[in-house]
C-alpha positions in Angstrom: -0.1 0.2 0.1 1.1 3.2 -0.6 0.6 6.9 0.6 2.1 6.2 4.0 3.9 9.9 3.5 4.2 9.3 7.4 7.5 9.1 9.8 7.3 5.3 11.4 9.2 2.9 13.2 12.2 1.3 10.8 10.6 -1.3 8.4 10.9 -5.4 9.8 9.2 -8.2 8.7 9.7 -11.4 10.7 8.6 -14.8 10.5 5.1 -15.8 10.6 3.5 -15.2 14.5 1.1 -17.4 15.0 -0.2 -15.4 17.8 -1.4 -12.7 15.1 -5.0 -13.9 14.4 -5.7 -14.5 18.6 -4.1 -10.1 18.5 -6.4 -9.1 15.4 -8.9 -11.3 17.9 -8.7 -9.2 20.7 -8.5 -5.8 19.1 -11.3 -7.1 17.1 -14.0 -6.9 20.1 -12.4 -3.5 21.5 -13.0 -2.3 18.1 -16.4 -3.9 17.5 -17.4 -1.3 21.5 -15.9 1.3 19.9 -17.6 0.8 16.2 -21.1 0.0 17.4 -22.0 0.4 13.5 -19.1 -1.3 12.1 -20.7 -4.1 9.9 -17.6 -6.4 9.6 -14.1 -6.0 11.0 -11.9 -8.7 9.1 -7.8 -9.6 9.9 -6.7 -8.4 6.3 -2.8 -8.3 5.3 0.6 -9.5 5.5 -0.8 -11.0 9.1 -3.9 -12.5 8.5 -1.6 -15.6 5.3 -0.8 -17.9 8.1 2.5 -18.9 7.3 3.5 -16.0 5.2 6.9 -13.8 6.8 4.9 -9.5 7.4 6.3 -6.5 9.6 4.8 -7.1 13.0 1.7 -5.3 12.1 -1.8 -6.3 12.1 -3.8 -4.7 9.8 -7.3 -4.2 10.2 -10.3 -3.5 7.6 -13.3 -1.8 9.0 -16.3 -1.3 7.1 -18.7 1.0 8.0 -21.9 2.1 6.3 -20.6 5.9 6.4 -17.2 6.9 6.7 -17.6 10.4 7.9 -19.6 9.0 11.0 -16.6 7.8 12.0 -14.7 10.3 10.8 -16.2 12.8 12.9 -16.6 10.4 16.4 -13.2 9.5 16.4 -13.2 9.3 20.3 -14.0 5.8 21.0 -11.3 4.7 18.9 -8.7 7.5 20.1 -9.3 6.2 24.3 -8.1 2.8 22.3 -5.0 4.5 21.0 -5.4 5.1 17.4 -4.1 8.9 15.6 -6.4 8.8 12.9 -3.5 9.7 9.8 -5.5 12.1 7.1 -2.4 12.5 4.5 -2.5 8.4 4.4 -5.1 7.7 1.3 -5.6 11.4 0.4 -7.1 10.0 -3.4 -9.1 7.7 -1.6 -12.0 9.5 0.2 -13.6 6.4 1.1 -10.6 5.2 3.7 -9.8 6.3 6.9 -6.5 5.0 8.0 -5.8 5.0 11.9 -2.2 3.8 12.8 -1.7 1.9 17.3 1.2 1.9 18.6 1.9 -0.6 21.9 4.9 -0.2 24.3 6.1 2.2 21.7 5.9 0.0 18.6 3.7 0.5 15.2 1.4 -2.8 16.2 -1.7 -1.7 13.9 -3.2 -0.6 11.2 -7.1 0.4 11.1 -8.1 0.7 8.0 -11.6 2.2 7.6 -14.1 1.9 4.8 -17.9 2.8 3.1 -19.7 0.0 2.7 -19.8 0.9 -1.4 -15.7 1.1 -1.5 -14.4 -1.7 -3.4 -11.6 -2.8 -1.7 -12.3 -4.9 0.9 -13.5 -7.3 -1.2 -10.3 -6.7 -3.2 -8.4 -7.3 -0.3 -10.4 -10.5 0.8 -9.4 -11.7 -2.5 -5.5 -10.8 -2.3 -5.4 -12.2 1.2 -7.8 -15.9 -0.6 -5.6 -15.9 -3.1 -2.0 -16.2 -1.0 -3.4 -18.4 1.1 -4.3 -21.1 -1.3 -1.1 -19.8 -3.4 1.9 -20.3 -1.3 4.0 -20.1 -4.9 2.3 -16.7 -4.7 2.7 -15.8 -1.4 6.8 -17.2 -1.8 6.8 -14.2 -4.2 5.5 -11.5 -2.2 7.0 -12.4 0.8 10.4 -12.2 -0.9 9.3 -8.6 -2.6 8.8 -7.4 1.0 12.4 -9.2 2.5 13.6 -7.2 -0.6 12.1 -4.1 -0.3 12.9 -3.7 3.8 16.7 -4.7 3.6 16.7 -2.3 0.7 14.5 0.8 2.6 14.3 -0.3 5.8 14.5 3.0 7.8 11.4 4.0 4.4 7.6 2.6 5.3 6.5 4.7 2.0 10.2 3.3 -0.5 9.3 0.1 1.3 5.6 0.1 0.0 7.0 1.8 -3.6 9.5 -1.3 -3.3 6.8 -4.3 -3.5 4.6 -2.7 -5.5 5.5 -3.7 -8.6 5.7 -7.6 -7.2 1.8 -6.6 -5.2 0.3 -5.2 -8.6 1.3 -8.5 -10.2 -0.2 -10.3 -7.4 -3.0 -8.8 -7.2 -4.0 -9.2 -10.4 -3.6 -12.6 -10.7 -5.9 -13.2 -7.6 -8.8 -10.8 -10.1 -8.4 -13.6 -12.8 -8.1 -16.4 -10.2 -11.2 -14.9 -8.8 -13.2 -14.5 -11.9 -12.2 -17.7 -12.6 -13.5 -19.1 -9.5 -17.3 -17.1 -10.4 -17.6 -18.6 -13.8 
């Protein structure tokens, strides 16, 4: 994902941690209280793919009826430690991005999408594709490792460095998704 124009700790890609799903589930429960209008709260990103090396940051996607309602009512999320990053995805007005640090380290990325956004379905498709295609998962993992080695001090440059492989895999995932629908 590109567009994360903010200062952040160094990029670190680590082996899969089997506690990531439980960490997501604990956060999901907190978020369901903070966002009672949420239509869905899901674990996305690399930490949601069993066995995949990843940055040790849980990516969470929430779908809500109205993004503006969440934006005007950020206090419950702020109480949980989330900080809104309005410049992270400036071209997408239907996407709020918030971050959370735990013990001084980035631990969560929260993506809030409006119900009309197509991004949540693409995130689900990408997760499913990597989960069911180990070769694709290994290619993505290799791209992330190369990007982290090249740009350990810049999340933005790290994201750009792996973007070509991400887009190639996303195209494969879309084709796979279409073939499953036929």
